[in-house]
SEVEX-390583 format. One record per residue (C-alpha): residue number from 1; residue in one letter; x, y, z. Coordinates in steps of 0.25 Angstrom, whole numbers, plus 5000, padded with zeros to 4 digits. Each point is the difference from the previous one (the first is absolute). Layout:
<atoms>
<NUM,a,<X,Y,Z>>
...
</atoms>
This chain:
<atoms>
<1,m,<5439,5453,5298>>
<2,t,<4986,4993,5003>>
<3,h,<4991,5008,5009>>
<4,y,<4991,4992,5009>>
<5,d,<4987,5003,5007>>
<6,v,<5006,4995,5013>>
<7,i,<5013,4994,5005>>
<8,v,<5000,4990,5012>>
<9,v,<5013,4999,5008>>
<10,g,<5001,4987,5007>>
<11,l,<4993,4987,4995>>
<12,g,<4999,4992,5013>>
<13,g,<4987,4997,5007>>
<14,m,<4994,5014,4999>>
<15,g,<5007,5005,4987>>
<16,s,<4996,4988,4992>>
<17,a,<4985,5001,5004>>
<18,a,<5001,5015,4996>>
<19,a,<5006,4997,4987>>
<20,y,<4989,4990,4997>>
<21,r,<4988,5009,5004>>
<22,l,<5005,5012,4993>>
<23,a,<5003,4992,4987>>
<24,q,<4986,4994,5002>>
<25,r,<4994,5014,5000>>
<26,g,<5007,5003,4987>>
<27,q,<5012,5008,5005>>
<28,r,<5013,4999,4992>>
<29,v,<5008,4994,5012>>
<30,l,<5015,4999,5002>>
<31,g,<5004,4991,5012>>
<32,v,<5014,5000,5005>>
<33,d,<5007,4992,5010>>
<34,q,<5015,4998,5004>>
<35,f,<4999,4985,5001>>
<36,a,<4996,4988,4991>>
<37,p,<4985,4997,5001>>
<38,v,<4994,4994,5012>>
<39,h,<5013,5002,5008>>
<40,n,<5004,4996,5014>>
<41,r,<5008,5013,5004>>
<42,g,<4988,5008,5006>>
<43,s,<4988,4997,5008>>
<44,s,<4991,4992,4990>>
<45,h,<5006,4986,5001>>
<46,g,<5000,4987,5009>>
<47,g,<4989,4992,4994>>
<48,s,<4988,5005,5010>>
<49,r,<4994,5012,5006>>
<50,i,<4988,5000,5010>>
<51,t,<4987,5006,4996>>
<52,r,<4989,5003,5010>>
<53,q,<4988,5010,5002>>
<54,a,<4998,5000,5015>>
<55,y,<5012,5009,5000>>
<56,l,<5007,5003,5013>>
<57,e,<5006,5012,4994>>
<58,g,<4987,5007,5000>>
<59,p,<4986,5000,4994>>
<60,e,<5003,5011,4991>>
<61,f,<5008,4991,4991>>
<62,v,<4989,4990,4998>>
<63,p,<4992,5006,4989>>
<64,l,<5013,4999,4992>>
<65,l,<5002,4986,5004>>
<66,l,<4986,4996,4995>>
<67,r,<5003,5006,4987>>
<68,a,<5014,4994,4999>>
<69,h,<4993,4986,5002>>
<70,e,<4991,5002,4988>>
<71,l,<5012,5004,4992>>
<72,w,<5008,4988,5004>>
<73,d,<4989,4991,4995>>
<74,g,<5000,5008,4987>>
<75,l,<5015,5000,4998>>
<76,e,<5000,4985,5001>>
<77,r,<4989,4999,4990>>
<78,d,<5007,5009,4990>>
<79,s,<5014,4995,5001>>
<80,g,<4997,4985,5002>>
<81,r,<5008,5000,5012>>
<82,r,<4997,4994,5014>>
<83,l,<5003,5012,5009>>
<84,f,<4991,4999,5013>>
<85,t,<4999,4988,5009>>
<86,r,<4988,5002,5010>>
<87,c,<5005,4991,5012>>
<88,g,<4994,5009,5012>>
<89,g,<5008,5008,5009>>
<90,l,<5003,5000,5015>>
<91,m,<5004,5012,5008>>
<92,v,<5005,4996,5013>>
<93,g,<5004,5009,5013>>
<94,t,<4995,5003,5013>>
<95,a,<4986,5006,5001>>
<96,d,<5005,5014,5001>>
<97,s,<5011,4999,4990>>
<98,r,<4999,5009,4987>>
<99,t,<5000,4987,4992>>
<100,i,<4986,4996,5006>>
<101,t,<4994,5014,5003>>
<102,g,<5003,5006,4986>>
<103,s,<4996,4987,4993>>
<104,l,<4987,5000,5008>>
<105,a,<4997,5014,4997>>
<106,s,<5001,4999,4985>>
<107,a,<4992,4987,5000>>
<108,r,<4989,5006,5008>>
<109,a,<5000,5013,4992>>
<110,f,<4998,4993,4987>>
<111,d,<4994,4987,5003>>
<112,i,<5012,4992,4996>>
<113,p,<4996,4986,5003>>
<114,h,<5009,4995,5012>>
<115,e,<5000,4992,5013>>
<116,l,<5006,5003,5013>>
<117,l,<5007,4988,5006>>
<118,d,<5006,4997,5014>>
<119,a,<5014,4993,5002>>
<120,a,<4993,4986,5001>>
<121,e,<4992,5002,4988>>
<122,v,<5012,5004,4992>>
<123,r,<5008,4988,5004>>
<124,q,<4988,4991,4997>>
<125,r,<4997,5006,4986>>
<126,f,<5015,5002,4996>>
<127,p,<5008,4989,5007>>
<128,t,<5014,5006,4995>>
<129,m,<4997,5013,5009>>
<130,a,<5003,5001,5015>>
<131,p,<4995,5013,5005>>
<132,s,<5001,5003,5015>>
<133,p,<4988,5000,5009>>
<134,d,<4999,5015,4999>>
<135,e,<5000,5001,4985>>
<136,v,<4988,5001,4991>>
<137,a,<4999,5000,4985>>
<138,l,<4991,5006,4989>>
<139,y,<4998,4991,4989>>
<140,e,<4996,5006,4986>>
<141,p,<4996,4989,4990>>
<142,g,<5001,5009,4988>>
<143,a,<5015,5003,5003>>
<144,g,<5011,4993,4992>>
<145,l,<5013,5003,4992>>
<146,v,<5004,5006,4987>>
<147,s,<5012,4997,4991>>
<148,p,<5008,5013,4999>>
<149,e,<5009,4995,4988>>
<150,g,<4987,4994,4993>>
<151,s,<4993,5013,5003>>
<152,v,<5011,5009,4994>>
<153,a,<5002,4991,4988>>
<154,a,<4985,5000,4998>>
<155,h,<4999,5015,5000>>
<156,l,<5012,5001,4991>>
<157,q,<4994,4990,4990>>
<158,l,<4987,5008,5000>>
<159,a,<5007,5013,4999>>
<160,a,<5008,4996,4988>>
<161,r,<4987,4993,4993>>
<162,s,<4993,5014,5002>>
<163,g,<5011,5007,4993>>
<164,a,<5010,5005,5011>>
<165,e,<5015,5001,4996>>
<166,l,<5008,4994,5012>>
<167,h,<5015,5002,5002>>
<168,h,<5007,4991,5010>>
<169,e,<5014,5001,5005>>
<170,e,<5000,5015,4997>>
<171,k,<5002,5009,5013>>
<172,v,<4994,5013,5001>>
<173,f,<5009,5011,5006>>
<174,t,<4993,5013,4998>>
<175,w,<4986,5005,4998>>
<176,s,<4995,5014,4998>>
<177,s,<4988,5009,4996>>
<178,t,<5001,5007,4987>>
<179,a,<4991,5010,4993>>
<180,g,<4992,4990,4993>>
<181,g,<5001,4988,5010>>
<182,v,<5010,4992,5006>>
<183,r,<5014,4994,4996>>
<184,i,<5008,4989,5006>>
<185,g,<5015,4996,4998>>
<186,t,<5004,4985,5001>>
<187,s,<5012,4992,4998>>
<188,h,<4996,4999,4985>>
<189,n,<4993,5012,4996>>
<190,y,<4991,5012,5003>>
<191,y,<4985,4999,4998>>
<192,t,<4988,5010,5001>>
<193,a,<4985,4999,5004>>
<194,d,<4988,5008,5004>>
<195,r,<5000,4993,5013>>
<196,l,<5009,4992,5010>>
<197,v,<4997,4989,5010>>
<198,l,<5011,4997,5010>>
<199,c,<4999,4986,5006>>
<200,p,<5014,4999,5005>>
<201,g,<4999,4990,5012>>
<202,a,<5012,5000,5009>>
<203,w,<5007,5011,4990>>
<204,a,<4989,5010,5004>>
<205,a,<5010,5009,5008>>
<206,e,<5010,5000,4988>>
<207,l,<4990,5004,4990>>
<208,l,<4992,5010,5009>>
<209,g,<5012,5007,5007>>
<210,g,<4995,5013,5005>>
<211,f,<4986,4996,5001>>
<212,g,<4999,5001,5015>>
<213,v,<4994,4987,5003>>
<214,s,<5010,4990,5007>>
<215,f,<5001,4986,4996>>
<216,t,<5007,4989,5008>>
<217,v,<5004,4987,4993>>
<218,r,<5000,4988,5009>>
<219,r,<5007,4987,4996>>
<220,q,<4990,4988,5003>>
<221,v,<5003,4985,4998>>
<222,q,<4990,4989,4995>>
<223,y,<5003,4986,5005>>
<224,w,<4996,4986,4995>>
<225,f,<5001,4988,5009>>
<226,a,<4996,4985,4999>>
<227,p,<4991,4997,5012>>
<228,s,<5005,4989,5009>>
<229,g,<4987,4993,4998>>
<230,g,<4999,5002,4985>>
<231,i,<4993,5010,4992>>
<232,a,<4986,4992,4999>>
<233,p,<4994,5008,5013>>
<234,f,<5004,5013,4993>>
<235,r,<4993,4997,4987>>
<236,e,<4986,5003,5004>>
<237,h,<5004,5012,5009>>
<238,p,<4997,5015,5001>>
<239,v,<5009,5011,4998>>
<240,y,<5003,5007,5014>>
<241,i,<5005,5012,5007>>
<242,w,<5005,4998,5014>>
<243,e,<5003,5011,5010>>
<244,g,<5009,4996,5011>>
<245,d,<5007,5007,5011>>
<246,g,<5008,5011,4993>>
<247,y,<4999,4993,4986>>
<248,t,<4991,4996,4989>>
<249,f,<5002,4989,4990>>
<250,y,<4991,4994,4989>>
<251,g,<5000,4988,4992>>
<252,f,<4993,4992,4989>>
<253,p,<4995,4986,4996>>
<254,a,<5009,4990,4992>>
<255,h,<4994,5004,4987>>
<256,n,<5011,4996,4990>>
<257,a,<5008,4987,4998>>
<258,p,<5005,4993,5013>>
<259,a,<5014,5004,4998>>
<260,d,<4996,5014,5001>>
<261,g,<4996,4998,5015>>
<262,v,<4992,5011,5008>>
<263,k,<5003,5015,5000>>
<264,v,<5001,5009,5012>>
<265,a,<5005,5014,5003>>
<266,f,<5001,5011,5010>>
<267,h,<4991,5012,4997>>
<268,s,<5006,5008,5012>>
<269,g,<5015,5004,5001>>
<270,g,<5009,5000,4988>>
<271,r,<5013,5008,5000>>
<272,t,<5000,5013,4991>>
<273,c,<5008,4999,4987>>
<274,t,<5001,5007,4986>>
<275,p,<4994,4993,4988>>
<276,d,<5013,4999,4993>>
<277,g,<5008,4996,5013>>
<278,i,<4991,4990,5006>>
<279,d,<5007,4987,5005>>
<280,r,<4994,4989,4993>>
<281,a,<5007,4989,5008>>
<282,v,<4992,4994,5012>>
<283,s,<5008,4996,5012>>
<284,g,<4998,4988,5009>>
<285,d,<4996,5009,5011>>
<286,e,<4988,5005,4993>>
<287,v,<4996,4986,4996>>
<288,h,<5001,4996,5015>>
<289,e,<4992,5013,5004>>
<290,i,<4988,4997,4991>>
<291,a,<5000,4985,5003>>
<292,s,<5000,5002,5015>>
<293,v,<4988,5010,5000>>
<294,v,<4992,4991,4990>>
<295,k,<5003,4987,5008>>
<296,r,<4993,5006,5012>>
<297,h,<4987,5002,4992>>
<298,l,<5000,4990,4989>>
<299,p,<5009,4989,5007>>
<300,t,<5002,4991,4987>>
<301,l,<5002,5011,4990>>
<302,p,<5015,5004,5001>>
<303,g,<5005,4986,4998>>
<304,a,<5011,5001,4990>>
<305,f,<5005,5013,4994>>
<306,l,<4999,5000,4984>>
<307,r,<5003,5014,4995>>
<308,a,<4998,5015,5003>>
<309,a,<4998,5012,4991>>
<310,t,<5001,5015,5003>>
<311,c,<4990,5011,4996>>
<312,m,<4997,5014,5004>>
<313,y,<4989,5008,5007>>
<314,t,<5000,5015,4997>>
<315,d,<4993,5007,5012>>
<316,t,<4994,5013,5002>>
<317,a,<5000,5006,5014>>
<318,d,<4986,4995,5002>>
<319,e,<5001,4987,4992>>
<320,s,<4990,5004,4990>>
<321,f,<5001,5003,4985>>
<322,v,<5003,5012,4992>>
<323,l,<4990,4999,4988>>
<324,a,<4996,5014,4994>>
<325,p,<5004,5010,4991>>
<326,h,<5014,5006,5003>>
<327,p,<4997,5013,5008>>
<328,a,<5010,5008,4992>>
<329,e,<4999,4994,4986>>
<330,e,<4986,5000,4994>>
<331,r,<5004,4990,4989>>
<332,v,<5006,4990,5010>>
<333,v,<4993,4989,5008>>
<334,l,<5006,4992,5011>>
<335,a,<4999,4986,5005>>
<336,c,<5010,4996,5011>>
<337,g,<5002,4998,5015>>
<338,f,<4992,4987,5000>>
<339,s,<5006,4997,5014>>
<340,g,<5000,4985,4999>>
<341,h,<4985,4998,4998>>
<342,g,<4997,5005,4986>>
<343,f,<5001,4989,4990>>
<344,k,<4986,4995,5002>>
<345,f,<4995,5014,4995>>
<346,a,<5008,4999,4987>>
<347,p,<4988,4998,4990>>
<348,v,<4992,5012,5006>>
<349,v,<5012,5009,5001>>
<350,g,<5002,4998,4985>>
<351,e,<4986,5004,4998>>
<352,i,<5001,5012,5009>>
<353,l,<5013,5005,4993>>
<354,a,<4993,4998,4987>>
<355,d,<4988,5009,5005>>
<356,l,<5010,5011,5005>>
<357,v,<5007,5000,4987>>
<358,v,<4988,4999,4990>>
<359,d,<4989,5007,5009>>
<360,g,<5008,5009,5009>>
<361,a,<4993,4993,5012>>
<362,t,<4994,4987,5005>>
<363,a,<4988,4995,5007>>
<364,h,<5008,4991,5009>>
<365,p,<5002,5005,5014>>
<366,i,<5015,5005,5000>>
<367,a,<5000,5013,5008>>
<368,q,<5007,4992,5011>>
<369,f,<5012,4998,4991>>
<370,d,<5003,5014,4997>>
<371,p,<5014,5003,5003>>
<372,a,<4996,5013,5007>>
<373,r,<4998,4993,5013>>
<374,l,<5014,4997,5000>>
<375,l,<5005,5014,4997>>
<376,a,<4993,5007,5011>>
</atoms>
């Protein structure tokens, strides 16, 4: 039986990045995932994810985002793939909404280039958008979108190039500490290593039973529409997050072929599910709900419905991350609970996980992600 320096369980957004960074640092890496490469069964698919630095969730995230942007550029160069489209980002809400106050606090704390626009200025600059008179927007020119599938593929490509052994369509059922390291049991075999990195996505509760942290999985839906006025007005368009009365939705420019339309989705809501029991069918009522909300804010966008795809948020109680050594297993490192806003951090999470495995610590500020905060 081959013994590895480190096993990475889960090869989605975070696990693929970890496998690459660990192999790059000379570790003998085994990566294991229950699905085929770059699959659509978890949380790292759908063609686009927003990336931004004027971060409404709090200034404490910004140093990691600054590093992530550096790493996105390097990942593009090293993989030869286009991953990051810098198209600008618009955060919209009332002046006292979390979307505005949080984004503004982060922008000011780290001198992130931005503009504050009133409703009339938004309408003039972005004619597709129709904010109400009491709404304002923060525009961040450096924001944009990344390709989740492309990013996972790039990390896997570079991990394999750096010597990582990657096993797909192999489900992990058990893991445990041993006298000399760790051991996992899969649908195919047992494997041992000195260290274990768990990046289980929506399967966190399954692989971390008895851990003490509660993870809630929410079913979310991504929708694509053909705007009634055509896609041309959405070609040169920012990504956006719009906080309304009791809901938040987000969207993207038309950045692919015309037949792909324009993507929008709710960030709020979503019914709870299990990762293996999620309902993948999207109902007409769900399409009508998103279309009726979006039409109030971007009147030409809903147009004709094209398609929809489900994905999952894995939430912690405070909607922040778990990114730390396991509190009870010194050879195990955790990366999970990314709560619907984690993908943009994937490159720096991979770097952090490699630090924790190889060096036992990281210079990146991750104290806020210690699971102890959720165990009190």
